[in-house]
Structure formats: structure tokens, C-alpha cells
Legacy VTK file of the C-alpha trace (Angstrom):
# vtk DataFile Version 3.0
C-alpha trace
ASCII
DATASET POLYDATA
POINTS 82 float
25.323 28.493 20.245
21.823 28.079 18.835
18.652 29.230 20.509
16.977 25.818 20.568
13.509 27.239 21.118
13.331 28.800 17.665
16.366 27.235 16.017
17.729 30.729 15.374
21.358 31.700 15.851
22.233 34.055 18.661
24.302 37.160 18.041
27.319 35.531 19.706
27.119 32.583 17.304
26.995 34.946 14.341
30.013 36.913 15.593
31.867 33.641 16.109
31.182 32.681 12.494
32.265 36.110 11.246
35.621 35.594 12.964
36.367 32.268 11.257
39.600 32.056 9.298
39.991 29.997 6.133
40.553 27.213 5.394
37.563 26.063 7.382
37.343 22.753 9.136
34.247 20.581 8.758
32.932 21.725 12.139
33.264 25.355 11.083
31.538 24.704 7.748
28.670 23.143 9.670
28.330 26.376 11.648
28.189 28.396 8.438
25.630 26.060 6.856
23.507 26.161 10.006
23.589 29.954 9.901
22.410 29.862 6.275
19.584 27.507 7.224
18.656 29.761 10.124
18.580 32.757 7.780
16.268 30.910 5.384
13.913 30.073 8.254
13.804 33.702 9.367
13.224 34.871 5.789
10.363 32.398 5.365
8.798 33.499 8.666
9.113 37.126 7.587
7.342 36.431 4.274
4.572 34.554 6.083
4.154 37.413 8.553
3.977 39.962 5.731
1.335 37.853 4.000
-0.654 37.622 7.243
-0.399 41.389 7.787
-1.781 41.960 4.287
-4.664 39.555 4.989
-5.449 41.349 8.253
-5.319 44.761 6.568
-7.800 43.538 3.954
-10.032 42.140 6.695
-9.934 45.445 8.585
-10.840 47.293 5.389
-13.862 45.019 4.865
-14.938 45.447 8.486
-14.638 49.230 8.211
-16.836 49.164 5.114
-19.369 47.051 6.978
-19.347 49.398 9.969
-19.833 52.405 7.686
-22.707 50.629 5.950
-24.480 49.806 9.215
-23.873 53.284 10.654
-25.495 54.744 7.562
-28.456 52.347 7.874
-28.797 53.164 11.577
-28.689 56.907 10.910
-31.301 56.526 8.153
-33.571 54.511 10.438
-33.093 56.947 13.301
-33.794 59.912 11.039
-36.920 58.287 9.595
-38.471 57.482 12.976
-38.009 60.949 14.493
LINES 1 83
82 0 1 2 3 4 5 6 7 8 9 10 11 12 13 14 15 16 17 18 19 20 21 22 23 24 25 26 27 28 29 30 31 32 33 34 35 36 37 38 39 40 41 42 43 44 45 46 47 48 49 50 51 52 53 54 55 56 57 58 59 60 61 62 63 64 65 66 67 68 69 70 71 72 73 74 75 76 77 78 79 80 81
């Protein structure tokens, strides 16, 4: 029912939960609570990935500025020595 590698519910497990009929037994409530926990984990991972993407975008921007700076310096040096 659960993908043990990541602790994330499979689609079949989610469909099974969607088909539950009330009143729920304890075992069924556990499935629902596990799905909620799985959702929180995925949401947290998503936020962390978005934060990392932003950090990488900022790093790329800094590297591009550095490359532009050194290209300009190289072109100036090349132009001065000709």
C-alpha cells in the first residue's frame, strides 16, 4: 500500500482511501491519517525543492555576472595589446 522507499502513498492506496465508506474503522482511519502524513512530507519536500531552485537561480545569476565581468576584462586586455 505504501511505497516504503519514500514513504509516499501509491495511486492505488489513494483510490482505496477515496472509496472508504463511513463510519470508518480504526484501520481505515489509520490509512487516512497516513495519507495526510504522506501529503505533509510531499509538501515539505516541494517547499525545500523550491527553496533550492531559488538558491541555484541566484547562484547562476552571480556566475553570469562574473563571466560577463571577466569577458569584459579579457576583451579590454586583448584590445589593449593589439
